[in-house]
C-alpha positions, -999 to +999 in steps of 0.1 A: -221-673+729-249-698+734-264-701+769-272-734+785-290-742+817-260-755+836-240-723+835-269-701+843-284-719+873-255-710+896-268-684+921-305-691+915-329-682+943-359-662+954-383-647+929-399-613+931-434-610+945-443-583+922-434-600+891-437-637+896-465-660+908-456-693+925-472-725+911-472-759+928-437-767+918-423-735+901-428-698+894-443-680+863-445-645+851-474-626+866-477-601+838-460-601+804-453-568+787-446-556+752-422-529+741-444-512+713-412-505+693-416-541+682-447-533+662-439-497+654-450-499+618-485-509+625-489-490+657-480-458+638-508-465+612-535-475+638-526-472+674-561-479+688-566-511+668-531-522+673-534-519+711-566-539+708-547-567+691-520-566+716-545-570+744-563-598+726-530-618+724-529-616+762-505-589+770-514-567+801-485-542+800-470-522+772-441-499+772-443-469+747-414-464+724-413-455+687-441-455+662-446-418+667-463-423+700-448-390+713-469-370+687-502-388+694-531-379+716-519-393+749-552-389+767-569-410+739-542-436+742-548-439+780-585-442+776-579-469+751-556-488+774-581-484+803-608-500+781-586-528+771-572-537+805-537-525+796-513-503+815-480-487+807-457-488+837-429-471+817-423-451+786-391-446+764-382-409+761-350-398+742-321-379+756-327-347+735-364-347+746-354-349+783-329-321+777-350-297+758-387-307+765-385-320+801-418-307+814-437-320+782-420-353+786-432-356+823-467-346+813-467-372+785-454-400+808-480-392+835-509-390+811-501-424+798-500-437+833-463-444+835-443-444+868-409-447+852-391-429+823-366-450+805-338-435+784-337-459+754-307-450+733-278-428+729-268-416+694-233-418+679-221-384+692-224-397+728-207-431+723-172-419+732-154-406+763-162-369+756-198-376+749-203-399+779-185-373+801-212-348+791-241-372+793-236-389+827-242-357+848-275-353+829-285-388+837-283-379+874-301-346+868-329-363+849-333-388+877-334-362+904-359-340+885-381-370+877-382-381+912-394-346+922-422-351+897-431-385+911-414-406+884-385-431+884-357-432+858-339-461+841-314-466+813-319-491+786-288-506+771-277-518+736-243-534+731-221-503+726-221-495+763-202-527+770-179-529+740-167-492+739-140-489+765-121-456+765-091-461+787-100-497+793-132-488+811-166-496+794-192-470+791-215-492+811-191-495+840-189-457+841-226-454+841-228-477+872-200-459+890-209-423+882-247-423+885-267-425+917-277-461+922-308-450+943-321-430+914-307-444+881-321-478+876-314-501+846-337-517+821-315-546+810-318-557+774-308-593+778-301-598+740-279-568+735-259-576+766-253-611+754-245-598+718-218-576+736-202-607+750-215-604+786-221-634+808-258-628+816-258-646+849-228-626+862-242-594+849-276-599+864-261-607+898-241-577+896-269-554+886-294-568+910-300-537+932-306-515+901-326-538+880-359-524+871-370-544+839-359-568+813-362-565+775-367-601+765-358-612+729-341-644+717-309-649+699-304-674+670-270-692+667-260-667+641-266-640+668-295-625+650-328-616+668-358-638+669-390-643+689-387-657+725-385-695+724-371-696+688-334-691+698-308-702+723-313-682+754-325-701+785-349-674+800-361-697+827-326-700+840-321-663+839-354-655+856-347-679+884-315-663+893-314-645+928-305-614+910-338-613+890-358-612+921-363-574+920-372-572+883-406-557+881-415-559+844-407-583+815-411-566+781-410-586+750-391-568+722-378-577+688-362-548+671-363-567+638-397-585+641-408-596+606-440-583+590-469-588+598-454-585+633-483-600+653-473-636+648-439-628+662-452-612+694-478-640+697-450-666+697-431-646+723-462-642+746-471-678+744-436-689+753-434-667+783-469-676+795-460-712+794-426-708+811-421-723+845-390-718+865 
């Protein structure tokens, strides 16, 4: 499914004050973030040096995920970010960690300066009706307990949530119906939703009240991942939609970024920095 500007512009409208800056004739992203999973291999080997290179490219926000960050010195990472002018509005923390190490997870998130915990992934045993039945009440519980700790909660999608439909109802629809919309927000991975066959403009308008952040990666005609600007997705049209008005963070991500990784995230950054919509 290749997007074009015409079928995305319907419903376009206001932009978010927190995320967008108006120019003379259009808007542009105020801050561009990077999901560190994209560069997990080099981050794992040299977190301080890698953060320095990320900042040098021009990124001002990072989202922790992968690369063994959960086992690192989080106070050291925070000091490094402070020196570089980086901040981490959100962190990815796995389901099992939230179940079994909740207090430690909260401490880690706060030490890194995050205000939102994002659940990034559900493993195979949860990707069915029984597994989802067990998980959804925990999503609500995580969100409630995180709120008490002063943190928000969001869920990050892949494609299976849309394509797995026990009884004809997708796992994603059940998530939206059975979790508290005031507490359980969504981090919409645009690539994975499109990969699942979703109409992104329709989905964004539907999710608008719950949208916290976007994961931004591009799709080639063969449906593989690529750097932003190297594929077929019209991000300007998506960001201009009225439903995007409340999105607070725009994180570049490429699960399959090619080594040496930095050129890939540089291309994505420059594309988004130049984007006007």
